[in-house]
N, C-alpha and C positions, 0 to 999 in steps of 0.2 A: 504494500500500500504506500502510495506517495503521500508524504506529508510536508507542509511548509518547513523550511529550515529557519528556525528562530533562535537557536542556541548559539551564542557567540562565545567561543573559548579562547583564552589567551594562548599564545604559542607555547608557553611552558606548562600548560595543563597536560596531565598524563594522557588524556584522550584526544588531544588536538589532532594527531596524525592517524587516528583510527576512525575511518569512515563508518564502520558498522556501529561503533559506540555513539558517534554523533547522530546517526540515524535513530538509534534507540532513544537518545536524549530528546530528539525532536518529537518522536512519537509520544512519549510520556508527557512532555511539556505541552503538546497540543491538546491532550486530554484536559489539562488544567485550564487552558485558554477557553474551553467551551463550558466551563463550570461556573455557576453562580453560587456565591456563599449562601449557605442555608439549604441548598438543594441536595438531594441524595448524591453522595460522592462516588464517582465512577472508579472501578478498580483499575489499577495499573497492571498490564500483562507482563509480569516479570518472567525472565528466562531462567533456566536451570543454572547458567553461569552467574547470573545476578544473585540468585539464592545462595550460590556457593560463596560469593563475596561476603554476604551477610553472615554466613556461618563462620567464616574465617575471622571476621571481626569479633564476633561474640566469643570465640575461643580465646582470643587475646585479652578481651576486656573483663571477663568474669573475675579473674584473680586480681586484676588491677583495681577493680571496684572495691574488693574486700580490704585492700591495704591503703588506698589513696583517696577514698571518698568519706566524707563525714558520716557518722552513724545515722543521723536522722534522714539523710538522703538515701543511704543504703536501704533503710526501711521503706522509703517511698518506692525505690526501684523494685523491691521485692513484691510490693503490692500490685504493680502493673504487670499483667501477664502478657509477655511478648513471646511469640514463637521464636525459638532460637535457631530453627532449621530453615524456615522460609520467611521471606519479608512479609510482615503483616500488612494488610490493607488499612488505610486510614479509617475507613468506615468501621472496621472491627475494633480498632484501638479507641475510636471515639465513643463507643458504647461504654467503655470503662471511665473515660475522662468526663463525659457528660454526667454520668451518675455521681461522680465525686464532686465536681465543681461547676458544671454547666458549660465549660469551655468546649469548643469544637476545633479540631485541626482541619483546615480547609486548603485544598491543593492550589498552588500557584505555579506558574511556568518557570520562575526563576526569582532572582532577587527583586524586592520591591523597595521603594524609597523608605527612609526612616519614618517619615510622617505617616505614610500609608500603613506601614507595619504596625506602628504604635496605635494608630486609629482603629485598626482591626482588633487589636488586643482590647481596646476600650469597649468594643462591641461584643466581646466574648469569642472572637475568632482568632486563631493562630495561623498565620500564613505558612504553609508547609510545602516544601518540594516533595516530589515522589520518585524522582530518578535516583540512581545509586552511583557512587564513585566508580572510577575505572578499575578493572580487575588487576591491572599491573601494580596498583598502589592501594591495596585494600585497607591499610592502616593509616592512610592519610588522604585528606581531601582539601583543596584550596578554597572550597565554597560549601555552603550547606547542601546536604543531600538527605535521602530518606533515613540513613543511619543516624545522622546527627539529629534529625527531627524526632525520631522514635526512641532512640536510646537516651538522648539527652532531654528533650523537651516534653515528651509525653508524660514522663514521671512527674516533672515539676508542675505541669498543668493540672495534674491530678491531686496536688497538695493544696488544700484550701488556703493555707497561709500564703504560699508562694503565688498561687493563682490570683489571690486578692491584691498582692503587690503589683502584679503585671496588669491587672485591670486598672489600678490607680495610675500606673505609668501611662496607659493608653488614654484614659480619660483626661489626663493632664495636657495632652497635646492639643486639645480643642482650644482655639484662640491663642495658642502659644506663638511667640516669635520664632524666627529661624534659630536664633541663639538658644532659646529655651528648648526647642526640639533637639538641638545638638546635645545639650546637657542631658536631656532625658534618655536619648539613645546611648550616650556614653555610660550613664548609670546602668542601663539595661545590659550593656556590653560587659562592663567590668564586674557585674554581680550575677545576673541571671545566666549570662553566657560563660563568664570566666571568673566566677567568684571562688575565692579560697579563704580558709580560716584555720586558726590554730585549734587542734584537738589532741589531747593526750600528748602534748609536747611535740607534735608534728604538724606540718602544713598539709591540709587536705582540701579536696575540691568539693564544691557544691554546684558549680556552674555547668550548664548543659554542654557547652563547647568542650569542656574538659572531660565530662562523663563519656563523651562519644569519640574522644581522640586518644588512641593508644599511645602515640608518641608523646603528646603533651602531658598526659596524665602520669606517665612514668617518670617525668623529670620536672615536675612542678617546683620542687624544692631546690633545684640546682640550675635549671636552664634560664628562666626569665629573671629580670630584676624584680625583687620582692620589696614593695614599699609598705610602710606602715599605713594602716587604715585611715583614710582621710577622704571623706566623700566630696568635699569642695574641690580638692586637688584632682580627684578622680574624674569628675564631670568636666574638668577643664583640660583634660589630657586626651589628645586624638589617639586613634588606634588604627592598626592595619588589619583588615579582615582577611587578607589573602595569605597570611603566613602564621607560623607559631607566634604567640603573643610575647612581646619583649618585656612587658610590664604587667605584674599582678599586684593587687592591693589586698593585703592580708589582714582580715578582721581578727579580733581577739578571740572570737567564737562565732559559730554559725548563728546562734541566737542574737548576738550583738549586731551582726550584719543585717539580719532581717529587721530588727528594731530600728536601726539607724536609717535603713532605706525607707521604712514606713514614716518615720518622723520627717525625713527630708521631703517626702511627697506631701504629707499632711500639712506641713508648715509652709509649703510653697517655696522652699529654699532654692529651687532650681530657677526661679524667676529672675529676670534681668535686674530688678531693683537690688538684688543681693550681690550682684557682680559688677556694680558700677565702680569705676576708678575713684 
């Protein structure tokens, strides 16, 4: 079946020179293009090779989760039932998430703008890709893929406390200036995506980007620059979404991180008035 070519890959992407992979990406991305949020979610027709990539990733992640993830998030991960042998469909995972928090993972063709992503969060939708990373690099992806969405975000969306924080981040974008949107997405990035905290004398992860990245999860205490927890500095610091993170902000505890995020949002501390020279 011929489908429009809509996926633009960087030359250094593992699948850039693989026409079969690019065609698969286009096929799955086009499914998302024809979907409207809130409608029944169409299944992605995954291949046996793609299911094999999923299995290989889980084989590497299971032990890493036990040693490098904070205990409360380990508990959340165990509550979400994900098939470890075949890639689960979003519609199946949504049955669990909706029951827990009301959130729904909705397919998108690729990256969306920060404002659109946050706006969807504020309406109870999480913009999720459905395609999977290239088989040559199963333990690394330079962009979000279905592994990142399901292994990382599905569990966090099923946590009432974390889901409520994401809802607040999304609602805050309405009427926000561009600078305020930038601060909100950086808050999301350095916490919900790449949050780390001290636990039992070790630095452990709670962010979705780390939960789904074998390489980054294994070296969080030694690879990136580890900065003391400071939300104001955090939301003023740009990030690179295409590579391992060079900077992580370490909270004294997982609970402190969630409390501080909530206070930052409730008190409107991301607003321009608090960042004037």
